[in-house]
C-alpha positions as CSV (number, residue, x, y, z in Angstrom):
1,M,0.0,0.0,0.0
2,L,1.2,3.5,-0.8
3,F,0.8,6.4,1.6
4,F,0.8,10.0,0.3
5,T,1.8,13.0,2.3
6,P,0.4,16.4,1.2
7,R,3.7,17.2,-0.5
8,S,3.8,13.9,-2.4
9,R,0.2,14.4,-3.6
10,C,1.3,17.7,-5.0
11,L,4.2,16.1,-6.7
12,A,2.0,13.3,-8.1
13,L,-0.4,15.9,-9.5
14,L,2.5,17.8,-11.1
15,G,3.8,14.6,-12.6
16,T,0.4,13.9,-14.1
17,L,0.2,17.4,-15.6
18,L,3.7,17.1,-17.0
19,A,2.8,13.6,-18.5
20,G,-0.1,15.3,-20.3
21,T,2.2,17.8,-21.8
22,Q,4.6,15.1,-22.9
23,V,1.8,13.2,-24.7
24,A,0.8,16.4,-26.5
25,S,4.4,17.0,-27.7
26,A,5.1,13.4,-28.8
27,I,6.4,12.8,-32.2
28,Q,3.6,12.9,-34.7
29,L,3.4,9.7,-36.8
30,D,0.8,8.8,-39.5
31,L,1.7,5.3,-40.6
32,G,-0.4,5.7,-43.7
33,S,1.8,8.6,-44.9
34,T,5.3,7.9,-46.2
35,Q,6.3,11.5,-45.6
36,S,5.1,11.4,-42.0
37,I,7.2,8.3,-41.4
38,K,10.2,10.0,-42.9
39,N,9.6,13.1,-40.8
40,A,9.3,11.1,-37.6
41,A,12.5,9.2,-38.5
42,S,14.3,12.4,-39.2
43,T,13.4,13.8,-35.8
44,V,14.6,10.6,-34.0
45,A,17.8,10.3,-36.2
46,H,18.8,13.8,-35.1
47,S,18.3,12.9,-31.5
48,M,20.2,9.7,-31.8
49,M,23.2,11.4,-33.6
50,S,23.4,14.0,-30.9
51,Y,25.1,11.3,-28.8
52,Y,27.9,11.0,-31.3
53,K,30.7,13.6,-30.9
54,G,33.2,12.0,-33.2
55,N,32.7,14.7,-35.9
56,Q,33.6,17.5,-33.5
57,T,37.0,19.0,-33.2
58,G,39.2,17.1,-30.7
59,Q,36.9,14.1,-30.4
60,A,37.8,10.5,-31.5
61,V,36.3,9.7,-34.9
62,G,34.1,6.7,-34.9
63,L,33.8,6.4,-31.1
64,L,31.0,7.1,-28.7
65,Q,31.6,8.7,-25.4
66,P,31.1,6.8,-22.1
67,P,29.0,5.0,-21.0
68,Y,28.6,3.7,-24.6
69,Y,31.0,1.0,-25.8
70,W,32.7,0.6,-29.1
71,W,30.4,-2.0,-30.6
72,L,27.4,0.4,-30.2
73,A,29.0,2.9,-32.5
74,G,29.1,0.3,-35.3
75,A,25.5,-0.6,-34.6
76,M,24.6,3.2,-34.7
77,F,26.3,3.6,-38.1
78,D,24.5,0.6,-39.5
79,Q,21.2,2.2,-38.3
80,M,22.1,5.4,-40.2
81,I,22.9,3.5,-43.4
82,H,19.4,2.1,-43.1
83,Y,18.1,5.6,-42.4
84,W,19.6,6.9,-45.6
85,Y,18.3,3.9,-47.5
86,Y,14.7,4.3,-46.2
87,T,14.5,8.1,-46.4
88,G,17.0,9.3,-49.0
89,D,18.3,11.8,-46.5
90,K,22.1,12.2,-47.1
91,T,22.7,14.5,-44.1
92,Y,24.7,12.0,-42.1
93,N,26.4,10.0,-44.9
94,Q,29.9,11.6,-44.6
95,V,29.8,11.2,-40.8
96,V,29.0,7.5,-41.2
97,I,31.7,6.9,-43.8
98,Q,34.3,8.7,-41.8
99,G,33.3,6.9,-38.6
100,L,33.3,3.4,-40.2
101,L,36.7,3.9,-41.9
102,A,38.3,5.3,-38.8
103,Q,37.7,2.0,-37.0
104,T,38.9,-0.4,-39.6
105,S,42.5,-0.8,-38.4
106,P,45.6,-1.0,-40.6
107,N,44.6,-4.6,-41.5
108,N,41.1,-3.5,-42.6
109,D,39.3,-5.9,-40.3
110,F,37.6,-3.8,-37.6
111,M,40.2,-4.6,-35.0
112,P,41.6,-1.1,-34.3
113,S,44.4,-0.8,-31.8
114,N,42.2,1.3,-29.5
115,Q,39.8,-1.7,-29.0
116,T,41.8,-4.9,-29.7
117,L,42.7,-5.6,-26.1
118,T,39.0,-6.3,-25.1
119,E,37.3,-6.8,-28.5
120,G,34.9,-9.8,-28.7
121,N,33.6,-11.6,-31.8
122,D,30.2,-10.0,-31.4
123,D,31.7,-6.5,-31.2
124,Q,33.6,-7.0,-34.4
125,A,30.5,-8.5,-36.1
126,F,28.3,-5.4,-35.5
127,W,30.8,-3.3,-37.4
128,A,30.9,-5.9,-40.2
129,F,27.1,-5.7,-40.3
130,A,27.4,-2.0,-41.1
131,A,29.9,-2.7,-43.9
132,M,27.6,-5.4,-45.2
133,S,24.6,-3.1,-45.2
134,A,26.6,-0.5,-47.0
135,A,27.5,-3.0,-49.7
136,E,23.9,-4.4,-50.0
137,M,22.4,-0.9,-50.2
138,N,24.9,0.7,-52.5
139,F,25.8,3.2,-49.8
140,P,28.4,5.7,-51.1
141,A,31.7,4.0,-51.5
142,P,34.8,4.7,-49.5
143,P,37.7,6.6,-51.2
144,P,39.7,4.6,-53.8
145,D,42.6,4.1,-51.4
146,K,40.3,2.5,-48.8
147,P,38.9,-1.1,-48.7
148,S,35.4,-1.6,-50.1
149,W,32.5,-2.2,-47.9
150,L,32.2,-5.8,-49.1
151,A,35.9,-6.5,-48.5
152,L,35.6,-5.2,-44.9
153,A,32.7,-7.6,-44.2
154,Q,34.6,-10.5,-45.9
155,A,37.6,-9.8,-43.7
156,V,35.6,-10.2,-40.5
157,F,34.0,-13.4,-41.8
158,N,37.4,-14.9,-42.7
159,Q,38.8,-14.1,-39.3
160,Q,35.9,-15.5,-37.4
161,A,35.9,-18.6,-39.5
162,S,39.5,-19.1,-38.5
163,R,38.4,-18.8,-34.9
164,W,35.9,-21.7,-35.1
165,E,36.9,-23.8,-32.2
166,T,36.4,-27.6,-32.2
167,S,38.5,-28.7,-29.3
168,T,35.5,-28.2,-26.9
169,C,31.8,-28.4,-27.5
170,G,32.2,-29.7,-31.0
171,G,32.7,-26.2,-32.6
172,G,31.3,-22.7,-32.2
173,L,32.8,-19.3,-31.7
174,R,33.9,-18.1,-28.3
175,W,32.4,-14.9,-27.0
176,Q,35.9,-13.3,-26.6
177,I,38.7,-13.4,-29.0
178,F,41.6,-13.3,-26.6
179,S,42.3,-15.6,-23.6
180,W,42.9,-12.9,-21.1
181,N,39.3,-11.5,-21.3
182,K,36.5,-12.6,-19.1
183,G,34.1,-14.6,-21.2
184,Y,36.8,-16.5,-23.2
185,E,35.4,-19.7,-21.8
186,Y,31.9,-18.8,-23.0
187,K,30.3,-19.6,-26.3
188,N,27.4,-17.3,-26.7
189,S,24.5,-17.1,-29.1
190,I,25.1,-13.6,-30.3
191,S,28.6,-14.2,-31.4
192,N,27.6,-17.4,-33.3
193,G,24.4,-15.8,-34.5
194,C,26.2,-12.8,-35.9
195,F,28.6,-15.2,-37.7
196,F,25.6,-17.1,-39.0
197,Q,23.9,-13.9,-40.3
198,L,27.1,-12.5,-41.9
199,A,27.8,-15.8,-43.7
200,A,24.2,-15.9,-45.0
201,R,24.3,-12.3,-46.2
202,L,27.7,-12.9,-47.9
203,A,26.3,-16.0,-49.6
204,R,23.4,-14.1,-51.0
205,Y,25.4,-11.1,-52.1
206,T,28.3,-13.0,-53.7
207,G,26.6,-16.3,-54.7
208,N,29.5,-18.2,-53.0
209,Q,28.2,-21.4,-51.6
210,T,31.1,-21.6,-49.1
211,Y,29.5,-18.9,-47.0
212,A,26.2,-20.7,-47.0
213,D,27.9,-23.9,-45.9
214,W,29.4,-22.1,-42.9
215,A,26.0,-20.7,-42.0
216,E,24.5,-24.2,-42.0
217,K,27.4,-25.5,-40.0
218,T,26.8,-22.8,-37.4
219,W,23.1,-23.5,-37.1
220,D,23.7,-27.2,-36.8
221,W,26.1,-26.4,-33.9
222,M,23.4,-24.3,-32.2
223,E,21.0,-27.1,-32.3
224,T,23.5,-29.7,-31.1
225,T,24.4,-27.6,-28.0
226,R,20.7,-27.1,-27.2
227,L,20.9,-23.3,-27.4
228,V,17.7,-23.6,-29.5
229,T,14.6,-24.9,-27.6
230,P,11.9,-27.0,-29.2
231,E,9.9,-23.7,-29.3
232,F,12.8,-22.0,-31.2
233,N,13.6,-19.7,-28.3
234,I,17.3,-18.8,-28.4
235,Y,19.2,-19.1,-25.1
236,D,22.1,-16.9,-24.3
237,G,25.1,-19.2,-24.3
238,V,27.0,-22.2,-22.9
239,N,30.1,-22.5,-20.7
240,M,33.0,-24.4,-22.0
241,L,34.1,-25.4,-18.5
242,D,31.1,-27.8,-18.3
243,N,31.6,-28.9,-22.0
244,C,28.6,-26.7,-23.0
245,T,26.1,-29.0,-21.4
246,K,24.1,-26.3,-19.5
247,P,22.6,-23.6,-21.7
248,V,22.0,-20.3,-19.9
249,P,18.2,-19.7,-20.4
250,I,18.2,-16.0,-20.9
251,Q,16.5,-14.6,-24.0
252,W,17.3,-11.3,-25.7
253,T,15.6,-9.9,-28.8
254,Y,18.8,-9.7,-30.8
255,N,19.7,-13.4,-30.4
256,V,16.6,-14.7,-32.1
257,G,16.7,-11.7,-34.5
258,T,20.2,-12.4,-35.8
259,F,19.3,-16.0,-36.6
260,L,16.0,-14.9,-38.2
261,M,17.9,-12.5,-40.4
262,G,20.3,-15.2,-41.5
263,A,17.6,-17.8,-42.2
264,A,15.6,-15.3,-44.3
265,N,18.7,-14.5,-46.3
266,L,19.4,-18.2,-46.9
267,Y,15.8,-18.7,-47.9
268,N,16.2,-15.9,-50.5
269,Y,19.6,-17.1,-51.6
270,T,18.4,-20.7,-52.3
271,D,15.2,-19.5,-54.1
272,G,12.9,-20.8,-51.4
273,D,14.6,-24.0,-50.1
274,P,12.0,-25.6,-47.8
275,K,14.6,-26.1,-45.1
276,W,15.3,-22.4,-44.7
277,R,11.6,-21.5,-45.1
278,K,10.8,-23.8,-42.2
279,L,13.6,-22.3,-40.1
280,T,12.5,-18.8,-40.9
281,E,8.9,-19.7,-39.8
282,D,10.1,-21.4,-36.6
283,L,12.3,-18.5,-35.6
284,L,9.6,-16.0,-36.4
285,N,7.4,-18.0,-33.9
286,G,10.3,-17.8,-31.5
287,T,10.0,-14.0,-31.4
288,K,6.5,-14.1,-29.9
289,V,7.9,-14.0,-26.4
290,F,9.0,-10.5,-27.1
291,F,5.5,-9.4,-28.1
292,P,3.7,-10.2,-24.8
293,P,0.0,-10.9,-25.0
294,Q,-0.7,-8.5,-22.1
295,L,0.6,-5.7,-24.3
296,G,-1.7,-6.8,-27.1
297,G,0.6,-9.2,-28.9
298,N,2.2,-6.6,-31.3
299,I,4.2,-4.3,-29.0
300,L,7.9,-5.2,-28.8
301,Q,9.4,-5.5,-25.4
302,E,12.9,-6.5,-24.1
303,V,11.3,-8.9,-21.6
304,A,14.5,-9.8,-19.8
305,C,15.1,-6.3,-18.4
306,E,12.5,-3.7,-19.6
307,P,9.6,-4.5,-17.3
308,Q,11.9,-4.6,-14.3
309,K,13.8,-1.4,-15.4
310,T,17.1,-3.3,-15.0
311,C,18.5,-2.7,-18.6
312,N,22.1,-1.6,-18.7
313,H,23.4,0.9,-21.3
314,D,23.6,-1.8,-24.1
315,Q,20.3,-3.5,-23.8
316,P,17.9,-0.7,-24.7
317,S,19.4,-0.9,-28.2
318,F,18.6,-4.6,-28.7
319,K,15.1,-3.9,-29.9
320,A,16.6,-1.8,-32.7
321,Y,18.2,-4.9,-34.2
322,L,15.2,-7.2,-34.0
323,S,13.1,-4.3,-35.6
324,R,15.6,-3.9,-38.4
325,W,15.8,-7.6,-39.0
326,L,12.1,-8.2,-38.9
327,A,11.7,-5.6,-41.6
328,A,14.4,-7.2,-43.7
329,T,12.9,-10.7,-43.2
330,S,9.6,-9.5,-44.6
331,Q,11.5,-8.5,-47.8
332,M,13.7,-11.5,-48.0
333,A,10.9,-14.0,-47.3
334,P,7.6,-12.3,-48.3
335,F,5.5,-15.1,-46.8
336,T,6.3,-13.6,-43.4
337,R,4.7,-10.2,-44.1
338,D,1.3,-10.9,-42.6
339,F,3.0,-11.9,-39.3
340,I,5.6,-9.1,-39.2
341,M,3.8,-5.9,-40.5
342,P,1.2,-5.6,-37.8
343,K,4.0,-5.8,-35.2
344,L,6.1,-3.2,-37.0
345,R,3.1,-0.8,-37.2
346,D,1.8,-1.2,-33.7
347,S,5.3,-1.0,-32.2
348,A,6.2,2.1,-34.2
349,A,3.0,3.8,-33.1
350,G,3.8,3.1,-29.5
351,A,7.4,4.2,-29.9
352,A,6.4,7.5,-31.4
353,K,4.1,8.2,-28.5
354,Q,6.8,7.3,-26.1
355,C,9.1,9.9,-27.8
356,S,7.6,12.5,-25.6
357,G,10.2,13.1,-22.9
358,A,10.8,16.5,-21.6
359,P,14.5,16.8,-22.8
360,N,15.0,17.6,-26.4
361,G,11.9,19.8,-26.7
362,G,9.6,17.0,-25.6
363,K,10.8,14.5,-28.2
364,T,13.1,12.3,-26.1
365,C,12.3,8.6,-26.7
366,G,11.8,6.2,-23.8
367,R,11.6,2.4,-23.7
368,S,8.0,1.5,-22.9
369,W,6.3,1.4,-26.2
370,N,3.1,0.2,-24.5
371,S,2.6,3.6,-22.8
372,A,1.9,7.0,-24.3
373,I,3.5,8.6,-21.2
374,W,7.3,9.0,-21.3
375,D,8.8,6.5,-18.9
376,G,11.7,8.7,-17.9
377,Q,14.3,6.6,-19.7
378,T,16.8,8.2,-22.0
379,G,19.8,7.1,-24.0
380,L,21.3,6.2,-27.3
381,G,19.7,2.7,-27.2
382,E,16.2,4.2,-26.7
383,E,16.6,6.6,-29.7
384,M,18.1,3.9,-31.9
385,S,15.3,1.4,-31.2
386,A,12.6,4.1,-31.8
387,L,14.3,5.1,-35.1
388,S,14.6,1.5,-36.2
389,I,11.0,0.5,-35.6
390,I,9.6,3.7,-37.1
391,Q,11.6,3.6,-40.3
392,A,11.1,-0.1,-40.6
393,N,7.5,0.8,-41.8
394,L,9.1,2.1,-45.0
395,I,10.3,-1.4,-46.0
396,S,7.7,-1.8,-48.7
397,K,8.9,1.5,-50.3
398,V,12.5,0.5,-50.9
399,L,14.2,-2.0,-53.2
400,P,15.5,-5.3,-51.7
401,P,19.2,-5.3,-50.9
402,F,21.4,-5.6,-54.0
403,T,23.7,-8.5,-54.8
404,A,26.9,-8.7,-56.9
405,N,24.8,-10.0,-59.9
406,K,21.8,-7.7,-59.4
407,G,22.9,-4.1,-59.1
408,G,25.5,-4.3,-56.3
409,L,28.5,-2.0,-56.8
410,S,30.8,-3.0,-54.0
411,K,33.6,-5.3,-55.1
412,G,35.0,-7.7,-52.7
413,D,38.2,-9.4,-51.7
414,P,37.7,-13.1,-50.7
415,T,41.1,-13.2,-49.1
416,A,40.6,-10.1,-46.9
417,G,41.3,-10.4,-43.2
418,T,44.4,-12.4,-43.1
419,G,46.5,-9.8,-41.2
420,V,48.3,-10.2,-37.9
421,S,45.5,-8.6,-35.9
422,N,43.7,-11.9,-36.0
423,V,46.4,-13.3,-33.8
424,R,47.4,-10.7,-31.2
425,P,47.1,-7.0,-30.5
426,P,50.1,-4.7,-30.7
427,D,52.6,-5.1,-27.8
428,S,52.0,-1.6,-26.7
429,L,48.4,-2.5,-25.9
430,L,49.5,-5.6,-23.9
431,T,51.5,-3.4,-21.5
432,R,49.1,-0.4,-21.0
433,P,46.7,-0.3,-18.0
434,L,43.1,-1.2,-18.6
435,T,40.7,1.7,-18.8
436,T,37.0,1.7,-17.9
437,G,36.1,1.5,-21.5
438,D,38.2,-1.6,-22.0
439,K,36.2,-3.5,-19.5
440,A,32.9,-4.1,-21.2
441,G,31.4,-5.0,-24.6
442,A,28.3,-6.3,-26.2
443,G,26.2,-8.5,-24.1
444,I,27.7,-7.2,-20.9
445,L,25.2,-9.2,-18.8
446,T,26.9,-12.4,-20.0
447,A,29.8,-11.5,-17.7
448,I,27.4,-11.5,-14.8
449,V,26.0,-14.8,-16.0
450,L,29.4,-16.3,-15.8
451,G,29.7,-15.2,-12.3
452,G,26.6,-17.1,-11.4
453,L,24.6,-14.2,-10.1
454,L,21.4,-14.6,-12.1
455,G,20.2,-18.0,-11.0
456,S,17.1,-16.7,-9.3
457,T,15.8,-14.2,-11.8
458,W,12.3,-14.9,-13.0
459,W,13.0,-14.4,-16.7
460,M,15.5,-17.2,-17.0
461,S,12.6,-19.6,-17.3
462,F,11.4,-18.4,-20.7
463,G,11.1,-21.3,-23.1
464,S,12.0,-23.9,-20.5
């Protein structure tokens, strides 16, 4: 029971009045109007890019400021490539190009010296996704003296294929690349799912069956390790110290999303192979846990942390990736549209109403898309997720991603990524002290999982 003092009643009334003004100033979105969707996307894109200072004098190009980690910058640039593709707005293109190229490293593999000490496979993959999107969407090419977008994606694939580790658990990628990092003994779904998706997209773009074979191998490994439930929920990962026999039953939107994106690309690449159609359908059903029936069944929610308000600085962005990949799935596998489009529409409508926070002129986006009253949450992830779901409703207005044989302009290098950064970082990095920014990466909660601190949380039971 709650007890209100006279002062608290006044504050509650003031909060109610402020909430009313927030709703009135929410982003206006008419999902029946292409221009309205573009206008809403433009507003959120501006808010999201305000978190990036790398284009300002004295700031590090391609990096976000704390508390945001390196991988999120790659995810943000990928989001802005999609923004350009959906809206045609070129405002941010040069910033995106400069940011991506600044983090490629001398070996053109997205293992820059400022990140190599703590970089994980999933971190590297999110930058590769941005390069892959740039290739598929004919984003403006890098200067002639720089690697192509396709070659950058191929470099990451080649390096990660070389890290496929069979001495324990029958295969799979470790979460971390280097043995001194916490999580090196953990094989997680996001690292393997990113590899699966990258391989599938490369297969479709290049027509090279080898990439598809790697994707299939990765999926087979996921099933063997029981990281996929009979309901096609995707669990977080497995610990090599117990020979990967005890999957950690936490679910995140981006885990099922990355496998869905890969399966849909393989379905498209194989001209409708029934195997990949069934997997696409099964994984689509696996997303239902993130559209809770108590929210109407079409509102996307990060169920592992959003209701409890326990999300860290990474996790509010996860809905951006599932939103992005759901839209792409509806294009790669058109039979999924009837399932996907109502979810994109209802979630976008909710996100726009939630973009009513007092900062930023009453347009700051929160997390709770089931509420028209701003929930008080702010951050890069909240803006990215809102932008992703809003602009995803333009998917029927754009061409499908290009391929090398169908309009794609980016030329690749199948041997890319064979530099020394795949083996060890520069010696200077091995001797410098760790900074705060060194100590975290994508899927930060996995480090807590490895510490055994999440055994009693209610959401670990999903899909079990």
